[in-house]
C-alpha positions as CSV (number, residue, x, y, z in Angstrom):
1,M,13.0,-33.5,-13.4
2,H,15.9,-31.3,-12.3
3,K,17.2,-32.3,-8.9
4,A,17.9,-29.6,-6.2
5,H,19.3,-29.8,-2.7
6,L,18.5,-27.9,0.5
7,V,21.6,-27.8,2.7
8,L,21.5,-26.6,6.4
9,E,24.5,-25.3,8.3
10,D,24.2,-28.3,10.7
11,G,25.0,-30.6,7.8
12,S,21.4,-31.8,7.1
13,I,20.7,-32.2,3.4
14,F,17.3,-32.6,1.8
15,E,16.8,-33.6,-1.9
16,G,14.0,-32.2,-4.0
17,E,13.2,-30.7,-7.3
18,R,14.2,-27.4,-8.9
19,Y,11.6,-24.6,-8.5
20,G,12.1,-21.1,-9.9
21,V,15.4,-20.5,-11.6
22,A,18.4,-22.8,-11.6
23,G,21.2,-21.6,-9.4
24,V,22.6,-21.3,-5.9
25,T,21.4,-19.1,-3.1
26,V,22.2,-18.9,0.6
27,G,20.4,-17.1,3.5
28,E,18.7,-17.6,6.9
29,L,16.2,-20.4,6.8
30,V,12.8,-19.5,8.3
31,F,9.3,-20.9,7.9
32,A,5.9,-19.1,7.4
33,T,2.7,-20.8,8.6
34,G,0.1,-19.0,6.5
35,M,-2.2,-21.1,4.4
36,T,-2.4,-18.3,1.8
37,G,-0.8,-14.9,1.3
38,Y,2.3,-16.3,-0.3
39,Q,2.6,-13.4,-2.7
40,E,2.5,-10.9,0.1
41,T,5.2,-13.0,1.9
42,L,7.5,-13.1,-1.2
43,T,7.3,-9.3,-1.8
44,D,7.6,-8.2,1.9
45,P,11.0,-6.5,2.3
46,S,11.2,-7.9,5.8
47,Y,12.2,-11.2,4.3
48,A,15.3,-9.8,2.6
49,G,18.2,-12.2,3.2
50,Q,16.0,-15.1,4.2
51,I,15.1,-18.4,2.6
52,V,11.4,-18.8,3.3
53,M,9.7,-22.2,3.6
54,Q,5.9,-22.5,3.5
55,T,4.5,-25.0,6.0
56,F,1.2,-25.3,4.1
57,P,1.8,-28.1,1.6
58,H,0.0,-26.8,-1.5
59,I,1.2,-23.4,-2.7
60,G,0.4,-21.4,-5.8
61,I,-3.2,-22.2,-6.7
62,T,-4.4,-18.6,-6.8
63,G,-1.5,-17.4,-8.9
64,T,-0.1,-13.9,-8.5
65,N,-1.1,-10.3,-9.5
66,E,0.3,-6.8,-9.2
67,T,-2.3,-5.6,-6.9
68,D,-1.4,-7.9,-4.0
69,A,2.3,-7.3,-4.2
70,E,3.7,-5.5,-1.1
71,S,6.6,-4.0,-3.0
72,S,8.0,-3.8,-6.6
73,K,10.0,-7.0,-6.3
74,V,10.4,-10.4,-4.6
75,W,12.7,-10.0,-1.7
76,V,13.3,-13.5,-0.4
77,A,16.7,-15.1,-0.9
78,G,15.1,-18.4,-1.7
79,Y,11.8,-20.3,-1.6
80,I,10.8,-23.7,-0.4
81,V,7.4,-25.5,-1.0
82,R,6.2,-29.0,-0.6
83,E,3.9,-29.2,-3.6
84,P,3.7,-26.3,-6.1
85,S,0.3,-26.0,-7.9
86,R,0.4,-27.1,-11.5
87,I,-2.2,-24.4,-12.4
88,A,-3.3,-20.9,-11.3
89,S,-7.1,-20.9,-10.8
90,N,-8.4,-17.5,-9.7
91,Y,-10.1,-14.7,-11.6
92,R,-7.5,-12.2,-10.3
93,S,-4.5,-14.2,-11.3
94,E,-2.2,-12.5,-13.9
95,K,0.7,-15.0,-13.9
96,T,1.6,-18.3,-12.1
97,L,3.8,-18.3,-9.0
98,D,6.5,-20.2,-10.9
99,Q,6.6,-17.5,-13.6
100,N,6.8,-14.8,-10.9
101,L,9.8,-16.6,-9.3
102,I,11.6,-17.0,-12.6
103,E,11.0,-13.3,-13.6
104,N,12.5,-12.2,-10.2
105,N,15.4,-14.7,-10.5
106,I,14.5,-16.6,-7.3
107,V,16.1,-20.0,-6.7
108,G,13.8,-22.4,-5.0
109,I,13.2,-26.1,-4.2
110,S,10.0,-28.2,-4.2
111,N,8.9,-31.7,-3.3
112,V,10.8,-31.8,0.0
113,D,9.3,-32.8,3.4
114,T,8.6,-29.3,4.7
115,R,7.0,-30.7,7.9
116,A,10.2,-32.5,8.8
117,I,12.3,-29.5,8.0
118,T,10.0,-27.2,10.1
119,L,10.3,-29.5,13.1
120,H,14.0,-29.5,12.6
121,V,14.2,-25.7,12.7
122,R,11.8,-25.5,15.6
123,S,14.1,-27.8,17.6
124,L,17.4,-26.3,16.7
125,G,16.4,-22.7,15.7
126,A,16.7,-20.6,12.6
127,M,20.0,-21.3,10.8
128,R,21.8,-20.6,7.6
129,A,21.0,-22.7,4.6
130,G,21.5,-22.9,0.9
131,I,19.5,-24.1,-2.1
132,F,21.5,-25.7,-4.9
133,S,19.8,-26.3,-8.2
134,A,22.4,-25.4,-10.8
135,D,23.2,-27.7,-13.6
136,E,26.8,-27.9,-12.3
137,S,26.9,-30.4,-9.5
138,M,28.7,-29.8,-6.2
139,S,29.8,-32.2,-3.5
140,S,28.1,-32.2,-0.1
141,D,31.2,-30.8,1.4
142,E,31.4,-28.0,-1.1
143,M,27.7,-27.0,-0.6
144,L,28.1,-27.1,3.2
145,A,31.2,-25.0,3.1
146,L,29.3,-22.4,1.0
147,V,26.4,-22.3,3.5
148,R,28.7,-21.9,6.5
149,A,30.6,-19.1,4.8
150,A,27.4,-17.1,4.5
151,P,27.0,-14.2,7.0
152,E,24.6,-14.7,9.9
153,M,21.6,-12.4,10.3
154,K,22.9,-11.2,13.7
155,G,24.7,-7.9,13.3
156,Q,23.4,-7.2,9.8
157,S,21.9,-3.8,9.0
158,L,19.7,-4.3,6.0
159,S,17.4,-1.2,6.1
160,G,19.5,0.6,3.5
161,Q,19.1,-2.3,1.0
162,V,15.3,-2.2,1.1
163,S,14.5,1.4,1.9
164,T,13.4,4.0,-0.7
165,S,16.4,5.9,-2.2
166,K,14.5,9.2,-2.0
167,G,11.5,10.6,-0.2
168,Y,8.0,10.9,-1.6
169,R,4.5,12.0,-0.5
170,I,1.1,10.3,-0.5
171,H,-2.0,12.3,-0.1
172,G,-4.6,11.2,2.4
173,E,-8.1,10.1,1.6
174,N,-11.5,10.8,3.2
175,G,-10.5,14.2,4.6
176,H,-7.4,15.5,6.4
177,V,-6.6,14.0,9.8
178,G,-2.9,15.0,10.0
179,K,0.6,14.6,8.6
180,V,2.8,11.7,9.5
181,A,6.5,11.3,8.7
182,V,7.2,7.6,7.8
183,L,10.7,6.1,8.0
184,D,10.9,3.4,5.4
185,L,12.9,0.5,6.9
186,G,11.3,-1.9,4.5
187,I,7.7,-0.7,4.5
188,K,4.9,-2.7,2.8
189,K,2.6,-1.0,0.3
190,S,-0.5,-2.0,2.2
191,T,0.7,-0.2,5.3
192,L,0.9,3.1,3.3
193,E,-2.5,2.4,1.8
194,H,-4.2,2.0,5.1
195,L,-2.6,5.1,6.6
196,A,-3.8,7.1,3.6
197,M,-7.3,5.7,3.8
198,R,-7.5,7.1,7.3
199,G,-7.0,10.6,6.1
200,L,-3.3,10.9,6.9
201,E,-1.0,12.9,4.6
202,I,2.2,10.8,4.4
203,E,5.8,11.8,3.7
204,V,8.1,8.8,3.3
205,F,11.8,9.2,4.2
206,P,14.7,6.8,3.4
207,A,16.3,4.9,6.2
208,D,19.5,7.1,6.3
209,I,17.6,10.4,6.8
210,S,18.4,12.6,9.8
211,A,16.1,13.7,12.6
212,A,16.6,17.4,11.5
213,E,15.4,16.6,8.0
214,I,12.3,14.8,9.3
215,L,11.4,17.6,11.7
216,A,11.8,20.1,8.9
217,S,8.8,18.6,7.2
218,S,6.7,19.7,10.2
219,P,4.9,16.4,10.8
220,D,2.2,15.8,13.4
221,G,3.7,12.4,14.3
222,F,6.2,9.8,13.3
223,F,5.9,6.2,12.0
224,F,8.8,3.7,11.9
225,S,8.0,0.7,9.6
226,N,8.7,-3.0,9.6
227,G,11.9,-4.2,8.0
228,P,14.7,-6.8,7.9
229,G,18.0,-7.1,9.8
230,D,19.1,-6.8,13.4
231,P,17.9,-3.9,15.5
232,E,21.2,-4.1,17.4
233,A,22.9,-3.0,14.2
234,S,20.7,0.1,13.7
235,G,22.3,2.5,16.1
236,D,21.8,5.5,13.7
237,Q,18.0,5.0,13.6
238,V,17.9,4.5,17.4
239,S,19.7,7.7,18.0
240,M,17.5,9.6,15.5
241,L,14.4,8.1,17.2
242,R,15.5,9.4,20.6
243,E,15.7,12.9,19.1
244,L,12.2,12.6,17.6
245,L,10.7,11.3,20.9
246,G,12.1,14.4,22.6
247,T,9.6,16.5,20.6
248,N,6.7,14.9,22.5
249,K,4.9,14.3,19.2
250,P,3.1,10.9,18.8
251,F,5.1,8.0,17.6
252,F,4.0,4.7,16.1
253,G,6.3,1.7,15.6
254,I,5.4,-1.6,14.0
255,C,7.6,-4.7,14.0
256,F,11.2,-3.5,13.4
257,G,10.1,0.0,14.4
258,N,8.7,-1.4,17.6
259,Q,12.1,-3.0,18.4
260,L,13.9,0.2,17.7
261,L,11.6,2.0,20.1
262,G,12.5,-0.5,22.8
263,R,16.2,0.2,22.2
264,A,15.6,3.9,22.1
265,L,14.1,3.7,25.6
266,G,17.1,1.8,26.8
267,F,15.9,-1.8,26.6
268,D,17.7,-4.7,24.9
269,T,16.4,-6.8,22.0
270,Y,17.1,-10.5,21.3
271,K,16.7,-13.0,18.5
272,L,13.8,-15.4,18.8
273,K,14.7,-19.1,18.4
274,F,12.8,-19.5,15.1
275,G,10.6,-16.4,14.9
276,H,6.9,-16.0,14.3
277,R,5.7,-15.7,10.7
278,G,2.2,-16.4,9.5
279,I,-1.5,-15.5,9.8
280,N,-2.3,-18.0,12.5
281,Q,-0.1,-17.2,15.5
282,P,-1.5,-17.5,19.0
283,V,-0.9,-14.6,21.4
284,I,-2.0,-14.4,25.0
285,N,-3.2,-11.2,26.6
286,K,-1.4,-11.2,29.9
287,E,-4.0,-8.8,31.5
288,T,-7.1,-10.9,30.6
289,G,-5.6,-14.4,29.9
290,R,-7.5,-14.4,26.6
291,V,-5.7,-16.0,23.6
292,E,-6.2,-14.5,20.2
293,V,-5.0,-15.8,16.8
294,V,-3.2,-13.0,14.9
295,S,-1.0,-12.4,11.9
296,M,2.7,-11.9,12.8
297,W,6.1,-11.5,11.1
298,T,9.0,-11.1,13.5
299,S,12.3,-12.8,14.3
300,K,13.4,-10.4,17.1
301,A,11.8,-9.2,20.4
302,A,12.4,-6.9,23.3
303,Y,13.0,-8.4,26.7
304,E,10.1,-8.8,29.1
305,E,11.1,-5.8,31.1
306,Y,10.1,-3.7,28.1
307,L,6.7,-5.3,27.9
308,N,6.2,-4.8,31.6
309,W,7.2,-1.1,31.3
310,R,4.8,-0.6,28.4
311,M,1.9,-2.1,30.3
312,S,2.7,-0.2,33.4
313,Y,2.7,3.2,31.7
314,G,-0.1,2.8,29.2
315,A,1.9,2.5,26.0
316,L,-0.3,-0.3,24.7
317,D,-3.1,2.2,24.6
318,G,-1.1,5.0,23.1
319,L,-1.6,7.2,26.3
320,A,0.7,9.9,27.6
321,D,3.3,7.9,29.6
322,V,4.7,8.9,32.9
323,L,8.2,8.2,34.1
324,D,9.6,9.4,37.4
325,G,6.4,11.4,37.9
326,E,6.8,13.4,34.7
327,P,4.8,13.0,31.4
328,V,6.9,12.0,28.5
329,W,6.5,10.8,24.9
330,R,3.2,9.7,23.4
331,Y,3.5,6.6,21.3
332,L,1.9,3.3,20.2
333,D,3.8,0.3,19.2
334,V,2.9,-3.2,18.1
335,R,4.9,-6.3,17.1
336,H,3.2,-6.5,13.7
337,A,0.2,-8.4,15.0
338,M,-3.4,-8.1,13.9
339,P,-6.4,-10.2,15.0
């Protein structure tokens, strides 16, 4: 057994066992509540820069495969599980989770009390942390100093790190519905697959593209994807979005794209205390009072004034909105939630 330590920026230290490769990693500690879907979590670019902890205790039984990956690599900064499965038992499995972590050079830790750590993060909020599993030992003070020297997520613009380096096209299936310009801020493979399945011709653009270049492709609408980082640090994308909205063409924003829409409309965003990540998040419909259980991945949100504005002007239904008596942009935005 190779010992490993999880060190939080508030000085808390949890001892466990090495999982994945030996080494040192730092990042923002967050937790995901899904009982399955760990491979999709690991390969979701939205988790770049974050150490992800699974609250479900037994992880890895179904193994991993190329089909379910949401991108070409594992993006998490580190990985924490309570009890890793000793085997992969599923007919679709191509390799074990442990093999996948090692191949992607991911530092992890297992056999820690994930329930206690989750309660700790829920009480104090998301914080910087580090996993230390290298053969060379470090003192508690040395580990803590390294964690506290790591950059906070606030103020970080990470879209350029996860976006495609050049544009590409995907042909629609089942007939032609229209053409959509997609800004890749950390988009997941399944999102593109679902758009194509609905007959949309897709042209994907890197995060640093200009509005003029997008408009030159003559799209019927625009789509801004999910992604990591702080929307407050994405001023270029917000300015570009304002230009695109001025064309009166439909816009769809999901997760990070939704937050950028809020800022483009003049509303502020803020960081949630510990975020919502998982396939079992309760959400209340404020119009009906009905509570639904949805999947959600987000650490930021727009202020309530934005929600009230959207509900008042029909944005949640994708209708033509009215502001000061004049029709303005058509758009639909969601916080990456699906029933």
